[in-house]
C-alpha positions as CSV (number, residue, x, y, z in Angstrom):
1,X,18.6,20.7,-21.6
2,X,19.6,23.4,-19.1
3,X,19.4,26.6,-21.3
4,X,16.0,26.7,-22.8
5,X,13.2,24.3,-21.8
6,X,11.0,23.2,-24.7
7,X,8.2,20.8,-24.3
8,X,8.7,19.2,-27.7
9,X,12.4,18.6,-26.9
10,X,11.6,17.0,-23.5
11,X,9.0,14.7,-25.1
12,X,11.6,13.4,-27.6
13,X,14.2,13.0,-24.9
14,X,15.2,9.3,-24.5
15,X,14.1,9.2,-20.9
16,X,10.6,10.5,-21.7
17,X,10.3,7.8,-24.4
18,X,11.4,5.2,-21.9
19,X,8.7,6.3,-19.5
20,X,5.9,5.6,-22.0
21,X,7.5,2.5,-23.6
22,X,8.1,0.9,-20.2
23,X,4.5,1.6,-19.1
24,X,3.1,0.1,-22.3
25,X,5.4,-2.9,-22.0
26,X,4.3,-3.5,-18.4
27,X,0.6,-3.4,-19.5
28,X,1.2,-5.8,-22.4
29,X,3.1,-8.3,-20.3
30,X,0.4,-8.2,-17.6
31,X,-2.3,-8.8,-20.3
32,X,-0.3,-11.7,-21.7
33,X,0.1,-13.3,-18.2
34,X,-3.6,-12.8,-17.6
35,X,-4.4,-14.6,-20.8
36,X,-2.0,-17.4,-19.9
37,X,-3.6,-17.9,-16.5
38,X,-7.1,-18.1,-18.1
39,X,-5.8,-20.8,-20.5
40,X,-4.8,-23.1,-17.6
41,X,-7.2,-25.9,-16.5
42,X,-9.7,-25.2,-13.7
43,X,-10.2,-28.6,-12.2
44,X,-13.3,-30.4,-11.1
45,X,-16.9,-29.1,-11.4
46,X,-17.0,-28.6,-7.6
47,X,-13.8,-26.5,-7.7
48,X,-15.3,-24.4,-10.5
49,X,-18.5,-23.8,-8.5
50,X,-16.6,-22.7,-5.4
51,X,-14.3,-20.5,-7.6
52,X,-17.4,-18.8,-9.2
53,X,-19.0,-18.1,-5.8
54,X,-15.8,-16.4,-4.7
55,X,-15.4,-14.4,-7.9
56,X,-19.1,-13.3,-8.0
57,X,-19.0,-12.3,-4.4
58,X,-15.9,-10.2,-4.9
59,X,-17.3,-8.5,-8.0
60,X,-20.6,-7.8,-6.2
61,X,-18.8,-6.2,-3.3
62,X,-16.5,-4.0,-5.4
63,X,-19.4,-2.8,-7.6
64,X,-21.3,-1.7,-4.5
65,X,-18.2,-0.1,-3.0
66,X,-17.2,1.7,-6.1
67,X,-20.6,3.3,-6.6
68,X,-20.3,4.8,-3.1
69,X,-16.7,6.0,-3.6
70,X,-17.4,7.5,-7.1
71,X,-20.4,9.4,-5.7
72,X,-18.3,10.8,-2.9
73,X,-15.4,11.6,-5.2
74,X,-17.6,13.6,-7.6
75,X,-18.9,15.7,-4.7
76,X,-15.3,16.3,-3.4
77,X,-14.2,17.1,-6.9
78,X,-16.9,19.8,-7.1
79,X,-15.8,21.2,-3.7
80,X,-12.1,21.3,-4.9
81,X,-13.2,23.1,-8.1
82,X,-15.1,25.7,-6.2
83,X,-12.5,26.2,-3.4
84,X,-9.3,26.0,-5.4
85,X,-9.7,25.9,-9.2
86,X,-12.2,28.7,-9.3
87,X,-10.4,30.9,-6.7
88,X,-6.8,30.4,-7.8
89,X,-6.8,29.0,-11.4
90,X,-9.5,31.2,-13.0
91,X,-12.0,28.4,-13.2
92,X,-9.9,25.9,-15.2
93,X,-10.4,22.5,-13.5
94,X,-6.7,21.5,-13.1
95,X,-6.9,20.2,-9.6
96,X,-10.4,18.8,-9.7
97,X,-9.8,16.9,-12.9
98,X,-6.6,15.4,-11.7
99,X,-8.3,14.4,-8.5
100,X,-11.1,12.5,-10.3
101,X,-8.6,10.9,-12.6
102,X,-6.5,9.7,-9.6
103,X,-9.6,8.3,-7.8
104,X,-10.7,6.4,-11.0
105,X,-7.2,5.0,-11.7
106,X,-6.9,3.9,-8.1
107,X,-10.2,2.1,-8.2
108,X,-9.3,0.6,-11.5
109,X,-6.0,-0.7,-10.0
110,X,-8.0,-2.3,-7.2
111,X,-10.5,-3.9,-9.6
112,X,-7.7,-5.4,-11.8
113,X,-6.0,-6.7,-8.7
114,X,-9.2,-8.5,-7.7
115,X,-9.8,-9.7,-11.2
116,X,-6.6,-11.6,-11.7
117,X,-6.6,-13.0,-8.1
118,X,-10.1,-14.5,-8.6
119,X,-9.0,-15.9,-12.0
120,X,-5.7,-17.5,-10.7
121,X,-7.0,-19.0,-7.4
122,X,-8.7,-22.1,-9.0
123,X,-5.8,-22.5,-11.4
124,X,-3.4,-22.7,-8.5
125,X,-5.7,-25.2,-6.7
126,X,-5.8,-27.4,-9.8
127,X,-2.0,-27.2,-10.3
128,X,-1.5,-28.3,-6.7
129,X,-3.1,-31.7,-7.5
130,X,0.1,-32.8,-9.2
131,X,2.9,-30.4,-8.3
132,X,4.5,-28.3,-5.6
133,X,6.3,-25.8,-7.9
134,X,3.7,-25.1,-10.6
135,X,1.0,-23.7,-8.2
136,X,3.6,-21.4,-6.7
137,X,4.6,-20.1,-10.1
138,X,1.0,-19.5,-11.1
139,X,0.3,-17.6,-7.9
140,X,3.4,-15.5,-8.5
141,X,2.3,-14.7,-12.1
142,X,-1.1,-13.6,-10.7
143,X,0.7,-11.3,-8.3
144,X,3.0,-10.1,-11.1
145,X,0.0,-9.0,-13.1
146,X,-1.1,-6.9,-10.1
147,X,2.4,-5.4,-9.7
148,X,2.9,-4.5,-13.4
149,X,-0.6,-3.0,-13.9
150,X,-0.5,-0.9,-10.7
151,X,3.0,0.6,-11.5
152,X,2.2,1.0,-15.2
153,X,-1.1,2.8,-14.6
154,X,0.5,5.1,-12.1
155,X,3.3,5.9,-14.5
156,X,1.0,6.6,-17.4
157,X,-1.4,8.7,-15.4
158,X,1.3,11.0,-14.0
159,X,3.2,11.2,-17.3
160,X,0.1,12.1,-19.3
161,X,-1.0,14.7,-16.8
162,X,2.5,16.2,-16.5
163,X,3.0,16.7,-20.2
164,X,-0.6,17.6,-20.8
165,X,-0.7,20.3,-18.1
166,X,2.7,21.6,-19.1
167,X,1.3,22.2,-22.6
168,X,-1.9,23.8,-21.2
169,X,-0.5,25.8,-18.3
170,X,2.9,26.6,-19.6
171,X,4.7,27.3,-16.2
172,X,6.7,24.2,-15.7
173,X,7.7,24.7,-12.1
174,X,4.0,24.9,-11.2
175,X,2.8,21.8,-13.0
176,X,3.7,19.2,-10.2
177,X,1.4,21.2,-7.9
178,X,-1.4,21.0,-10.4
179,X,-1.2,17.2,-10.7
180,X,-1.0,16.7,-6.9
181,X,-4.8,16.3,-7.2
182,X,-4.0,12.9,-8.8
183,X,-2.3,11.8,-5.6
184,X,-5.1,13.2,-3.5
185,X,-7.7,11.3,-5.5
186,X,-5.7,8.1,-5.4
187,X,-5.2,8.4,-1.7
188,X,-8.9,8.9,-0.9
189,X,-10.0,6.0,-3.2
190,X,-7.3,3.8,-1.7
191,X,-8.4,4.5,1.8
192,X,-12.0,3.5,1.0
193,X,-10.7,0.4,-0.8
194,X,-8.3,-0.7,1.9
195,X,-10.5,0.1,4.9
196,X,-13.7,-1.3,3.4
197,X,-11.9,-4.4,2.1
198,X,-10.2,-4.8,5.5
199,X,-13.5,-4.5,7.4
200,X,-15.0,-7.1,5.1
201,X,-12.2,-9.6,5.1
202,X,-11.6,-9.5,8.9
203,X,-15.2,-9.4,9.8
204,X,-15.8,-12.6,7.8
205,X,-12.5,-14.2,9.0
206,X,-13.1,-13.6,12.7
207,X,-16.7,-14.7,12.5
208,X,-15.8,-17.9,10.6
209,X,-12.9,-18.7,13.0
210,X,-14.7,-18.1,16.3
211,X,-17.7,-20.2,15.5
212,X,-16.1,-22.8,13.1
213,X,-12.8,-23.5,14.8
214,X,-13.4,-22.6,18.4
215,X,-17.0,-23.4,19.0
216,X,-17.7,-26.3,16.6
217,X,-14.2,-27.6,16.0
218,X,-14.3,-27.8,12.2
219,X,-11.3,-26.7,9.9
220,X,-10.8,-23.2,8.6
221,X,-12.3,-23.6,5.1
222,X,-14.7,-26.4,5.9
223,X,-17.6,-26.1,3.4
224,X,-20.1,-26.6,6.3
225,X,-19.2,-23.2,7.7
226,X,-21.6,-20.6,6.1
227,X,-18.9,-17.9,6.4
228,X,-16.3,-19.7,4.3
229,X,-17.2,-18.0,1.0
230,X,-17.3,-14.6,2.6
231,X,-13.9,-15.3,4.2
232,X,-12.4,-16.1,0.8
233,X,-14.1,-13.2,-0.9
234,X,-12.5,-11.1,1.8
235,X,-9.0,-12.2,0.7
236,X,-9.7,-10.6,-2.7
237,X,-11.4,-7.4,-1.8
238,X,-9.1,-6.7,1.1
239,X,-5.7,-8.2,0.4
240,X,-5.8,-7.8,-3.4
241,X,-8.1,-4.9,-4.4
242,X,-7.2,-3.0,-1.2
243,X,-3.5,-3.5,-1.6
244,X,-3.5,-2.7,-5.3
245,X,-5.2,0.6,-4.7
246,X,-3.0,1.2,-1.6
247,X,0.4,0.9,-3.4
248,X,-1.0,2.7,-6.5
249,X,-1.6,5.6,-4.2
250,X,1.8,5.2,-2.5
251,X,3.9,5.5,-5.7
252,X,1.6,8.2,-7.2
253,X,1.6,10.5,-4.3
254,X,5.2,10.1,-3.5
255,X,6.3,10.6,-7.1
256,X,4.3,13.8,-7.4
257,X,5.6,15.1,-4.0
258,X,9.1,14.4,-5.3
259,X,8.4,16.4,-8.5
260,X,7.2,19.3,-6.4
261,X,10.6,19.4,-4.6
262,X,12.3,18.9,-7.9
263,X,10.5,22.0,-9.2
264,X,12.2,24.2,-6.6
265,X,15.5,22.9,-7.7
266,X,14.5,23.5,-11.3
267,X,14.0,27.2,-10.4
268,X,17.6,27.3,-9.2
269,X,19.1,25.4,-12.1
270,X,16.7,25.3,-15.1
271,X,17.5,21.6,-15.1
272,X,14.3,19.7,-16.0
273,X,15.7,16.4,-14.9
274,X,15.1,17.4,-11.2
275,X,11.4,17.1,-12.0
276,X,11.6,14.2,-14.4
277,X,13.8,11.9,-12.2
278,X,11.0,10.4,-10.1
279,X,9.0,9.1,-13.0
280,X,12.1,8.1,-14.9
281,X,13.2,6.0,-11.9
282,X,9.7,4.5,-11.8
283,X,10.0,3.5,-15.4
284,X,13.3,1.7,-14.8
285,X,11.9,0.1,-11.7
286,X,9.2,-1.4,-13.8
287,X,11.8,-2.9,-16.2
288,X,13.8,-4.2,-13.2
289,X,10.6,-5.9,-12.0
290,X,10.3,-7.8,-15.3
291,X,14.0,-8.8,-15.0
292,X,13.6,-9.9,-11.4
293,X,10.5,-12.0,-12.2
294,X,12.6,-14.2,-14.5
295,X,14.5,-15.4,-11.4
296,X,11.4,-16.7,-9.6
297,X,11.8,-20.4,-10.5
298,X,10.5,-22.8,-7.8
299,X,11.8,-26.3,-8.5
300,X,10.1,-29.6,-7.8
301,X,11.4,-31.4,-4.7
302,X,13.4,-34.6,-5.3
303,X,11.0,-36.7,-3.1
304,X,7.3,-36.6,-2.3
305,X,8.1,-36.2,1.4
306,X,10.2,-33.1,0.8
307,X,8.5,-29.7,1.0
308,X,9.9,-26.7,-0.9
309,X,10.2,-23.3,0.7
310,X,8.3,-20.8,-1.5
311,X,10.1,-17.8,0.0
312,X,13.4,-18.9,-1.5
313,X,12.4,-18.4,-5.1
314,X,10.5,-15.2,-4.2
315,X,13.5,-13.8,-2.5
316,X,15.6,-14.6,-5.6
317,X,13.3,-12.4,-7.6
318,X,13.5,-9.6,-5.1
319,X,17.3,-9.8,-4.9
320,X,17.6,-9.8,-8.7
321,X,15.4,-6.7,-9.0
322,X,17.5,-4.9,-6.4
323,X,20.7,-5.7,-8.3
324,X,19.2,-4.7,-11.7
325,X,17.8,-1.4,-10.4
326,X,21.1,-0.6,-8.6
327,X,23.0,-0.8,-11.9
328,X,20.4,1.2,-13.8
329,X,20.2,4.0,-11.2
330,X,24.0,4.5,-11.5
331,X,23.8,5.3,-15.2
332,X,20.6,7.4,-14.7
333,X,22.1,9.6,-12.0
334,X,25.4,10.1,-13.8
335,X,23.7,10.9,-17.1
336,X,21.3,13.4,-15.5
337,X,23.5,15.2,-13.0
338,X,27.1,14.5,-14.1
339,X,29.7,13.4,-11.6
340,X,27.7,15.0,-8.7
341,X,25.0,12.5,-9.3
342,X,27.1,9.9,-7.5
343,X,25.8,11.4,-4.2
344,X,22.2,10.9,-5.2
345,X,23.0,7.4,-6.5
346,X,24.4,6.4,-3.1
347,X,21.3,8.0,-1.4
348,X,19.1,5.8,-3.6
349,X,21.1,2.8,-2.6
350,X,20.4,3.7,1.0
351,X,16.6,3.6,0.3
352,X,17.0,0.2,-1.4
353,X,19.0,-1.2,1.5
354,X,16.5,0.2,4.0
355,X,13.7,-1.6,2.1
356,X,15.6,-4.9,2.3
357,X,16.4,-4.3,6.0
358,X,12.8,-3.7,6.8
359,X,11.8,-6.9,4.9
360,X,14.4,-8.9,6.9
361,X,13.1,-7.4,10.2
362,X,9.5,-8.1,9.3
363,X,10.3,-11.6,8.3
364,X,12.1,-12.2,11.6
365,X,9.1,-11.0,13.6
366,X,6.5,-12.8,11.5
367,X,8.2,-16.0,10.3
368,X,9.0,-19.1,12.3
369,X,11.5,-17.5,14.5
370,X,11.8,-16.6,18.2
371,X,9.0,-14.0,18.4
372,X,6.3,-16.3,16.7
373,X,7.5,-19.3,18.7
374,X,7.3,-17.3,21.9
375,X,3.6,-16.4,21.2
376,X,2.9,-20.1,20.4
377,X,4.4,-21.1,23.7
378,X,2.3,-18.5,25.5
379,X,-0.8,-20.0,24.0
380,X,-0.2,-23.1,26.2
381,X,-1.6,-21.2,29.2
382,X,-4.6,-19.7,27.4
383,X,-5.8,-17.0,25.1
384,X,-4.9,-14.1,27.5
385,X,-1.2,-14.9,27.6
386,X,-1.1,-15.5,23.9
387,X,-2.6,-12.0,23.3
388,X,-0.2,-10.5,25.9
389,X,2.8,-12.0,24.1
390,X,1.5,-11.0,20.7
391,X,1.0,-7.4,21.8
392,X,4.5,-7.4,23.2
393,X,6.0,-8.6,20.0
394,X,4.1,-6.0,18.0
395,X,5.3,-3.2,20.3
396,X,8.9,-4.4,20.1
397,X,8.8,-4.7,16.4
398,X,8.4,-0.9,16.0
399,X,11.9,-0.1,17.1
400,X,14.2,-1.4,14.4
401,X,12.2,-0.3,11.4
402,X,11.9,3.2,12.6
403,X,15.6,3.3,13.4
404,X,16.4,2.0,9.9
405,X,14.2,4.7,8.3
406,X,15.8,7.4,10.4
407,X,19.3,6.3,9.6
408,X,18.5,6.1,5.9
409,X,16.9,9.6,5.9
410,X,19.8,11.3,7.7
411,X,22.4,9.6,5.6
412,X,20.5,10.5,2.4
413,X,20.1,14.1,3.6
414,X,23.8,14.5,4.2
415,X,24.6,13.0,0.8
416,X,22.1,15.5,-0.8
417,X,23.9,18.4,0.9
418,X,27.1,17.1,-0.6
419,X,25.4,17.0,-4.0
420,X,24.3,20.6,-3.5
421,X,27.9,21.7,-2.8
422,X,29.2,20.1,-6.0
423,X,26.3,20.7,-8.4
424,X,25.8,24.4,-9.5
425,X,22.8,25.4,-7.3
426,X,22.6,29.1,-7.4
427,X,20.3,31.5,-5.5
428,X,18.0,33.3,-7.9
429,X,16.9,36.8,-7.2
430,X,13.2,37.7,-7.1
431,X,11.8,34.2,-6.6
432,X,10.6,32.2,-3.6
433,X,13.3,29.6,-2.7
434,X,14.7,27.4,0.0
435,X,18.3,27.5,0.9
436,X,20.1,25.5,-1.9
437,X,22.1,23.3,0.5
438,X,19.0,22.5,2.5
439,X,17.0,21.8,-0.6
440,X,19.8,19.6,-1.9
441,X,19.6,17.6,1.3
442,X,15.9,17.2,0.9
443,X,16.5,16.0,-2.6
444,X,18.8,13.4,-1.2
445,X,15.9,12.0,0.8
446,X,13.8,12.1,-2.4
447,X,16.4,9.8,-4.1
448,X,16.3,7.4,-1.1
449,X,12.5,7.3,-1.1
450,X,12.4,6.7,-4.9
451,X,15.1,4.1,-4.5
452,X,12.9,2.2,-2.0
453,X,9.7,2.6,-4.1
454,X,11.5,1.3,-7.3
455,X,10.8,-2.2,-5.8
456,X,7.0,-1.7,-5.7
457,X,6.4,-4.0,-8.7
458,X,8.3,-7.0,-7.4
459,X,7.0,-6.5,-3.8
460,X,3.4,-6.4,-5.1
461,X,4.0,-9.5,-7.1
462,X,5.2,-11.2,-3.9
463,X,2.2,-9.8,-2.0
464,X,-0.3,-11.0,-4.6
465,X,1.0,-14.5,-4.0
466,X,-0.5,-14.6,-0.5
467,X,-4.2,-14.1,-1.0
468,X,-4.1,-16.1,-4.2
469,X,-2.5,-19.0,-2.3
470,X,-5.0,-18.6,0.5
471,X,-7.9,-18.7,-1.9
472,X,-6.5,-21.8,-3.5
473,X,-6.2,-23.5,-0.1
474,X,-9.9,-22.6,0.5
475,X,-10.9,-24.1,-2.8
476,X,-8.9,-27.2,-2.2
477,X,-10.7,-27.8,1.2
478,X,-14.2,-26.8,0.1
479,X,-13.8,-29.1,-3.0
480,X,-12.8,-32.1,-1.0
481,X,-9.5,-32.7,-2.8
482,X,-7.2,-32.4,0.3
483,X,-6.0,-36.0,0.2
484,X,-5.2,-35.6,-3.5
485,X,-3.2,-32.4,-3.0
486,X,-1.5,-33.7,0.1
487,X,1.4,-31.6,1.6
488,X,1.3,-29.1,-1.3
489,X,-1.5,-27.4,0.6
490,X,1.0,-26.7,3.4
491,X,3.5,-25.4,0.9
492,X,0.9,-22.9,-0.4
493,X,0.0,-21.8,3.1
494,X,3.6,-21.6,4.4
495,X,4.6,-18.3,2.8
496,X,1.2,-16.6,2.3
497,X,0.9,-14.7,5.5
498,X,4.6,-13.9,5.6
499,X,4.6,-12.4,2.0
500,X,1.6,-10.3,3.0
501,X,3.4,-9.1,6.1
502,X,6.5,-8.2,4.1
503,X,4.4,-6.1,1.7
504,X,2.8,-4.2,4.6
505,X,6.2,-3.6,6.1
506,X,7.4,-2.3,2.7
507,X,4.4,-0.1,2.4
508,X,4.8,1.3,5.9
509,X,8.6,1.8,5.4
510,X,8.0,3.7,2.2
511,X,5.4,5.8,3.9
512,X,7.8,6.6,6.7
513,X,10.6,7.5,4.2
514,X,8.1,9.7,2.3
515,X,7.0,11.5,5.4
516,X,9.8,14.1,5.2
517,X,9.4,14.3,1.5
518,X,5.6,15.1,1.6
519,X,6.0,17.4,4.5
520,X,8.7,19.3,2.6
521,X,6.5,19.5,-0.4
522,X,3.7,21.1,1.7
523,X,6.1,23.7,3.0
524,X,7.3,24.5,-0.5
525,X,3.7,25.0,-1.6
526,X,3.2,27.4,1.3
527,X,6.4,29.3,0.5
528,X,5.5,29.7,-3.2
529,X,1.9,30.7,-2.4
530,X,3.1,33.4,0.0
531,X,5.4,34.7,-2.6
532,X,2.8,34.6,-5.3
533,X,0.0,36.3,-3.2
534,X,2.1,38.9,-1.4
535,X,5.1,39.5,-3.7
536,X,7.4,38.9,-0.8
537,X,10.8,37.1,-1.2
538,X,10.0,34.3,1.2
539,X,12.9,32.2,2.4
540,X,12.6,29.2,4.7
541,X,13.8,29.9,8.2
542,X,12.9,33.6,8.0
543,X,9.2,34.1,7.1
544,X,7.9,30.6,7.6
545,X,9.0,28.3,10.5
546,X,7.2,25.9,12.8
547,X,7.8,27.5,16.1
548,X,6.9,25.0,18.9
549,X,6.3,27.9,21.3
550,X,3.3,28.9,19.2
551,X,0.0,27.4,20.7
552,X,-1.5,26.7,17.2
553,X,1.5,24.5,16.3
554,X,1.2,22.6,19.6
555,X,-2.5,22.1,19.1
556,X,-1.9,20.9,15.5
557,X,0.7,18.4,16.8
558,X,-1.8,17.0,19.3
559,X,-4.6,16.8,16.9
560,X,-2.4,15.1,14.4
561,X,-1.1,12.6,16.9
562,X,-4.6,11.4,18.0
563,X,-5.9,11.0,14.4
564,X,-4.4,7.5,13.8
565,X,-5.8,6.3,17.1
566,X,-9.3,7.6,16.5
567,X,-9.2,6.2,13.0
568,X,-8.1,2.8,14.2
569,X,-10.8,2.8,16.9
570,X,-13.5,3.2,14.1
571,X,-11.8,0.5,12.0
572,X,-11.4,-2.1,14.8
573,X,-14.9,-1.4,16.1
574,X,-16.3,-2.0,12.6
575,X,-14.6,-5.4,12.4
576,X,-15.9,-6.3,15.8
577,X,-19.4,-5.2,14.8
578,X,-19.3,-7.1,11.5
579,X,-17.9,-10.2,13.1
580,X,-20.6,-10.1,15.7
581,X,-23.3,-10.1,13.1
582,X,-21.6,-13.0,11.2
583,X,-21.2,-15.0,14.4
584,X,-24.9,-14.7,15.1
585,X,-25.8,-15.7,11.6
586,X,-23.5,-18.7,11.5
587,X,-24.8,-19.8,14.9
588,X,-28.4,-19.4,13.7
589,X,-27.8,-21.5,10.7
590,X,-26.1,-24.3,12.8
591,X,-29.0,-24.1,15.2
592,X,-31.9,-24.0,12.8
593,X,-30.3,-26.4,10.3
594,X,-28.5,-29.1,12.3
595,X,-28.1,-31.2,9.2
596,X,-25.4,-28.7,8.0
597,X,-22.8,-30.3,10.4
598,X,-23.9,-33.7,9.3
599,X,-23.4,-32.9,5.6
600,X,-27.2,-33.3,5.0
601,X,-28.1,-29.6,4.4
602,X,-26.3,-26.8,2.5
603,X,-25.3,-23.6,4.3
604,X,-26.6,-20.2,3.1
605,X,-23.4,-18.7,2.0
606,X,-25.1,-15.7,0.2
607,X,-26.7,-14.5,3.4
608,X,-23.3,-14.1,5.2
609,X,-21.8,-12.4,2.1
610,X,-24.6,-9.9,2.1
611,X,-24.3,-9.2,5.8
612,X,-20.5,-8.7,5.5
613,X,-20.9,-6.4,2.5
614,X,-23.5,-4.1,4.1
615,X,-21.4,-3.9,7.3
616,X,-18.2,-3.0,5.5
617,X,-20.0,-0.4,3.3
618,X,-21.7,1.3,6.2
619,X,-18.6,1.4,8.4
620,X,-15.9,2.7,6.0
621,X,-17.4,6.2,5.2
622,X,-17.0,8.0,8.6
623,X,-13.4,7.2,9.4
624,X,-12.4,7.9,5.8
625,X,-14.1,11.3,5.7
626,X,-12.7,12.1,9.1
627,X,-9.2,11.7,7.7
628,X,-10.1,13.9,4.7
629,X,-11.7,16.7,6.8
630,X,-9.2,16.9,9.6
631,X,-6.3,18.7,7.9
632,X,-8.8,21.0,6.1
633,X,-10.5,21.9,9.4
634,X,-7.1,22.6,11.1
635,X,-6.0,24.8,8.1
636,X,-9.2,26.8,8.2
637,X,-9.4,27.2,11.9
638,X,-5.7,27.5,12.9
639,X,-3.8,28.4,9.8
640,X,-1.2,26.9,7.5
641,X,1.5,26.7,10.1
642,X,-0.8,24.7,12.4
643,X,-1.3,22.3,9.5
644,X,2.5,21.7,9.5
645,X,2.3,20.7,13.2
646,X,-0.7,18.5,12.4
647,X,1.2,16.6,9.7
648,X,4.2,16.0,12.0
649,X,1.8,14.6,14.7
650,X,0.1,12.2,12.3
651,X,3.5,11.0,11.0
652,X,5.1,10.3,14.3
653,X,2.2,8.5,15.9
654,X,1.0,6.9,12.7
655,X,4.3,5.2,11.8
656,X,4.7,3.6,15.2
657,X,1.1,2.5,15.5
658,X,1.1,1.0,12.0
659,X,4.3,-1.0,12.5
660,X,2.9,-2.2,15.8
661,X,-0.4,-3.4,14.4
662,X,0.9,-4.8,11.1
663,X,3.7,-6.9,12.6
664,X,2.1,-7.8,15.9
665,X,-1.1,-9.0,14.2
666,X,0.8,-11.1,11.6
667,X,3.0,-12.6,14.4
668,X,-0.2,-13.8,16.2
669,X,-1.6,-15.2,13.0
670,X,1.6,-17.1,12.2
671,X,1.8,-18.4,15.8
672,X,-1.5,-20.2,15.1
673,X,-0.2,-21.5,11.8
674,X,3.0,-22.7,13.4
675,X,1.0,-24.8,15.9
676,X,-1.1,-26.2,13.0
677,X,2.1,-27.3,11.2
678,X,3.1,-29.0,14.4
679,X,-0.1,-31.1,14.2
680,X,-1.8,-29.3,17.2
681,X,-5.1,-28.5,15.5
682,X,-8.1,-28.9,17.9
683,X,-6.0,-28.7,21.1
684,X,-6.7,-26.2,23.8
685,X,-3.3,-24.5,22.9
686,X,-4.4,-24.2,19.3
687,X,-7.8,-22.8,20.3
688,X,-6.1,-20.2,22.5
689,X,-3.9,-19.2,19.5
690,X,-7.0,-18.9,17.3
691,X,-8.4,-16.4,19.8
692,X,-5.1,-14.5,19.6
693,X,-5.3,-14.6,15.9
694,X,-8.7,-13.1,15.8
695,X,-7.4,-10.2,18.0
696,X,-4.6,-9.6,15.6
697,X,-6.7,-9.9,12.5
698,X,-8.2,-6.4,12.5
699,X,-4.8,-5.0,13.5
700,X,-2.9,-6.4,10.6
701,X,-5.5,-6.4,7.9
702,X,-7.8,-3.5,8.6
703,X,-6.5,-0.7,10.8
704,X,-2.7,-1.2,10.3
705,X,-2.5,-1.2,6.5
706,X,-5.0,1.7,6.4
707,X,-2.9,4.0,8.6
708,X,-0.1,4.7,6.2
709,X,-2.7,5.7,3.6
710,X,-4.1,8.1,6.2
711,X,-0.6,9.5,6.7
712,X,-0.2,10.2,3.0
713,X,-3.8,11.3,2.5
714,X,-3.5,14.1,5.1
715,X,-0.3,15.3,3.4
716,X,-1.8,15.2,0.0
717,X,-4.9,17.2,1.2
718,X,-2.6,19.7,2.8
719,X,-0.5,20.1,-0.3
720,X,-3.6,20.5,-2.5
721,X,-5.3,23.0,-0.1
722,X,-2.1,24.7,1.0
723,X,-2.5,27.8,-1.2
724,X,-6.1,28.2,0.0
725,X,-4.9,28.1,3.6
726,X,-2.5,30.9,2.8
727,X,-5.2,33.0,1.1
728,X,-7.5,32.6,4.1
729,X,-4.8,33.6,6.6
730,X,-3.1,36.5,4.8
């Protein structure tokens, strides 16, 4: 496949067939699991009523949010068409169409995630009435539907665009740039979904906790609390719909960025596998997810007093997936790149090991280990010391993950250079290119990043377990079946927050790994645009370089570094504002309807759901559009090199800030849950930990998980608009 590149031949290549077959199989298995979940019993009439309220509230919120996002997306697609397609691609809507498709697919991924979560929650609650293992398996199956659908849809969308645009445009090395609009659209929609859902879920959660637990002294999901339904709706629109759109965006944008880098190597070798490898790896990662899922088999305890650890069986699935993909990658690399492929294979293993290391580190900081116990101990002296210790743990937790990512990247880069020395990469006259050895090193980091992202399906399945289990716990409490369920409720709760923290750690780790990849893709777009528009033979290190002595670069760095902080300020302020409105409403209902606490009057759940929905919708637009507009403004005002500085600034500050907020917030939450498992509910120590938890909530579930989307969104925008920046500054 190195001499002449024919579309028909590539389509009939076994790897291309596997891409489409694996995506279809993933969708079919997901649909089968969804049907199986629906067929399970739903429990008592009261359980079904609570379940319907949560599902209807989730659907109502997403419908309102999606109308807003689609309207904004259509306007942006028109701007992209006028600014890029009309100016550069003679009016053919390559970028604008792929942008709209990416946004729609991302929103669809979020909707499907919410759909299965709100179907599975009541089934899990019902299964918990007679088993410890069965509800865990159902919750995992719900998460697996999420993982399979997200990865399959991303794979199908990119593959269809790639082969379709290749047929229409003809110039193969340019096709990945044309489909980058798909990643751009997915990023923008994911940011709206994650940020809006995060504001909703944490506004409701904080409001419910501060009035219910601290002021009134009732349990978390007590049906007397008017904010309980909104809180459980938040689990679905934030932790399910938001995370589904989030990781859809991650794998899509990073796949396409990898294909852009592969296109430069294609120019040097005429080897199409450099472009195809990222989506082929995604296809095999999907198959590995299916294989790993077979090893998630929680077993019933031998006695009623024994509690099983949900993380054990979930870890078995993760380890199995890692082993399966490790074997698959070896044969893929050797088949595609010959004996030289061993270097890329080892680089991909570095990415897999980095993912596992970040998972272990995250579990240490958020599980029942020294950091969480330290926060719980600090709560004995009040909320302030609890918060101090939680912030300290969050700051400390940034160190090891960043070091792990840096080590994996430099190791992969060196291996990529070794690959370039062995594989026949030759300088081609008359084209724009990067130094072959340098480009080989960058492709080594591509292999490492793709290796890490090959675990997306199984990680999403583990992540989906958390909000489904949380919702099941809420249904159990609001339906009054706690005594019947017994200790199984503690089993459901035990791993939920940790699995969500692990998924956030994985998402942030993959974003950190992809930072160099996406930045390099931007530089390659700039180099090729300079060559195309000026006819120059542009080589990296001669005509384009980020010179830190240049004021525009320094300004770009500074502007990029502050963006994650300004964005986080908007996000946290929105949670505080929404929580304040909910607190006032819950207090009003308790004050005006004293019979609520005496079980004589019914709370107005719908009122709180409506307040939370409006607050989230209103607050998500400005920070999202700020993240979109910032790189465009820098590119227009300061030029394409300043955008390079801007991207570096966002990456460095964003990675550290996201790890700090995600892990620190989860640790404060789990310190509260640790005290609850010790039987300290209602004590002053527990109340102090609840206050600490409410401080950590918007960090771990609103601002933190949104930052890594911001990081990739600005890179995607820069890649899409890069050629325009060059035109403006020639």
